[in-house]
C-alpha positions in Angstrom: 69.3 -22.7 24.9 69.8 -21.8 21.2 66.9 -21.7 18.7 66.6 -24.6 16.2 68.2 -24.0 12.8 67.2 -24.8 9.3 68.3 -27.7 7.0 68.2 -25.6 3.8 71.7 -24.4 3.3 73.8 -25.4 0.4 77.3 -27.1 0.6 79.3 -23.8 0.5 83.1 -23.9 0.3 83.2 -20.3 1.5 86.1 -19.3 -0.8 85.5 -15.7 0.4 86.8 -16.8 3.8 89.8 -18.7 2.5 92.2 -15.7 2.5 91.6 -15.2 6.2 92.7 -18.7 7.3 95.7 -18.1 9.5 98.8 -19.5 7.7 100.4 -22.2 9.7 97.4 -23.1 11.8 97.5 -26.7 12.9 94.2 -27.1 14.7 91.0 -25.3 13.6 87.3 -25.4 14.6 84.5 -24.6 12.2 81.4 -23.6 14.3 78.1 -24.2 12.5 79.9 -26.1 9.7 76.6 -27.0 8.0 77.0 -29.6 5.2 80.8 -29.2 5.4 81.8 -27.2 2.4 84.3 -25.0 4.3 86.0 -28.2 5.6 87.1 -28.9 2.1 88.6 -25.3 1.8 90.3 -25.6 5.2 91.9 -28.9 4.2 93.1 -27.5 0.9 94.6 -24.4 2.5 96.1 -26.1 5.6 97.1 -29.4 4.2 96.8 -33.0 5.3 98.5 -32.7 8.6 96.2 -30.1 10.2 93.4 -31.1 12.5 90.1 -29.8 11.3 87.1 -30.1 13.6 83.5 -29.1 12.8 80.5 -28.6 15.1 77.0 -28.5 13.8 73.6 -28.4 15.5 71.4 -29.9 12.7 71.8 -33.7 12.6 71.4 -34.1 8.8 73.9 -31.4 8.1 76.4 -32.8 10.6 76.0 -36.2 8.9 76.7 -34.7 5.5 79.7 -32.9 6.8 81.3 -36.1 8.0 81.4 -37.6 4.5 84.2 -36.5 2.3 84.6 -32.9 3.5 88.0 -33.0 5.1 87.0 -33.0 8.7 88.8 -35.1 11.2 85.8 -34.9 13.5 82.3 -33.4 13.3 80.6 -32.9 16.7 76.8 -32.7 16.7 75.3 -30.1 18.9 75.4 -26.4 19.8 78.5 -24.4 20.5 80.0 -24.3 23.1 77.9 -26.8 25.1 78.7 -29.7 22.8 82.5 -29.3 23.6 82.0 -29.3 27.4 84.7 -31.3 29.1 87.1 -31.3 26.1 90.6 -29.9 26.6 91.6 -29.4 23.0 92.6 -25.9 21.9 92.6 -24.4 18.5 94.7 -22.0 16.5 91.5 -20.6 14.8 87.8 -20.8 15.5 85.6 -19.9 12.6 82.0 -18.6 12.7 80.8 -18.4 9.1 77.3 -16.9 9.0 76.7 -18.1 12.6 76.8 -15.2 15.1 73.7 -13.5 13.6 71.6 -16.7 14.3 72.3 -16.6 18.1 70.2 -15.1 20.8 73.4 -13.8 22.5 76.4 -13.8 20.3 78.2 -11.6 22.8 78.1 -14.3 25.4 79.3 -16.9 22.9 82.3 -14.8 21.9 83.2 -14.4 25.6 83.4 -18.2 25.9 85.8 -18.7 23.0 89.2 -17.6 24.5 89.7 -20.7 26.7 89.4 -22.8 23.5 92.2 -20.9 21.7 96.0 -21.4 21.7 98.1 -18.5 22.9 98.2 -17.0 19.4 94.8 -18.2 18.4 92.2 -16.1 16.6 88.5 -15.9 15.9 87.5 -15.5 12.2 83.8 -14.6 11.7 82.0 -13.9 8.4 79.0 -11.9 9.2 76.3 -10.5 6.8 76.0 -6.8 6.7 72.5 -5.2 7.1 74.0 -2.2 5.3 74.2 -4.1 2.0 72.9 -1.8 -0.7 70.0 -4.0 -2.0 68.7 -4.4 1.6 68.9 -0.7 2.2 67.1 0.2 -1.0 64.3 -2.2 -0.2 63.9 -0.7 3.2 63.7 2.7 1.7 60.7 1.4 -0.3 59.1 0.1 2.9 60.1 -3.6 2.5 61.8 -5.9 5.0 61.0 -9.4 3.7 62.4 -12.4 5.4 63.6 -15.3 3.1 65.0 -18.8 3.6 68.5 -17.8 2.9 70.4 -14.5 2.6 70.9 -11.3 4.6 67.3 -11.4 5.8 67.3 -15.1 6.5 64.2 -15.8 8.6 66.3 -17.4 11.4 68.6 -14.4 11.8 68.1 -12.9 15.2 70.8 -10.2 15.2 71.8 -7.7 12.5 75.1 -5.9 12.2 76.9 -3.2 10.2 80.7 -3.2 9.8 81.0 -0.7 12.7 78.8 -2.7 15.1 80.6 -6.0 14.2 83.9 -4.4 15.3 82.2 -2.9 18.4 80.8 -6.4 19.4 84.3 -8.0 19.3 85.9 -5.1 21.2 83.2 -5.1 23.8 83.8 -8.9 24.3 87.5 -8.4 25.0 89.1 -8.8 21.6 91.6 -6.8 19.6 90.2 -6.6 16.0 93.1 -7.4 13.7 91.1 -6.7 10.5 87.5 -6.4 9.3 87.3 -6.6 5.5 84.4 -6.7 3.0 83.7 -9.9 1.0 81.2 -10.9 -1.6 80.4 -7.6 -3.4 77.1 -7.0 -5.2 79.0 -6.7 -8.5 80.5 -10.1 -8.0 77.2 -11.7 -7.2 75.6 -10.1 -10.3 78.5 -11.3 -12.5 77.9 -14.9 -11.3 74.1 -14.7 -11.6 72.0 -17.1 -13.8 70.3 -13.9 -15.1 71.8 -12.5 -18.3 70.4 -9.1 -17.3 72.2 -9.1 -14.0 75.5 -10.3 -15.7 75.2 -7.4 -18.2 74.4 -4.9 -15.4 77.5 -6.0 -13.5 79.6 -4.8 -16.5 78.1 -1.3 -16.7 76.2 -0.3 -13.5 78.3 1.6 -10.9 78.5 -0.4 -7.7 77.9 1.5 -4.5 80.9 2.7 -2.7 81.9 2.0 0.9 80.4 -0.5 3.2 77.1 -0.8 1.2 78.9 -2.8 -1.5 79.5 -5.8 0.6 77.3 -8.8 1.5 79.6 -9.9 4.3 82.5 -8.6 6.4 85.1 -11.0 7.7 86.4 -10.1 11.2 89.7 -11.5 12.4 90.2 -10.9 16.1 92.4 -12.1 19.0 91.5 -12.1 22.7 92.9 -9.1 24.4 95.8 -10.2 26.7 96.4 -8.7 30.1 
């Protein structure tokens, strides 16, 4: 049984994940598709002939995703239970800001391989708890939950780049790549605050993993 999720998330096209969509994929599944923004991106990248399926646990979000977001089908319910009895297989299964909401993401990842084609991959965008602003606040003694973001109040699991890779490997995957996305500098540059936009031009951005809001993991089930 998965915990209930919020109906507060914006319609996000997830352009940060677009570069990781496997070229030539013909069938894809967007787990936790929310209001459907990534469906538009998938349709643009893959074209009109691809089959794009979403699955979403929040009824109002699932309803929004069905309207004009490029999906051929949006299944309402929790993954993987809502797909029980279906035989369709996918070239890619996406988890964009989903695994950290689950009680047992390890168990969920172990249930994905039967849903994949022989060359199919999992693509997962996961927030990094090592993100510099979070670390700096922790050093000041603060760990404040919010409605959205790295410390989303419905996040149950927290990962660094290293532990994301370990999770996939422990669940029987070969990790093909794990790359940072959404840097702090990029977020500042796009901010409504003139001060942050100015800071993005002159303030040094932390090096290494601390610079990234998310990492995007691309992994394939390990074959015998």
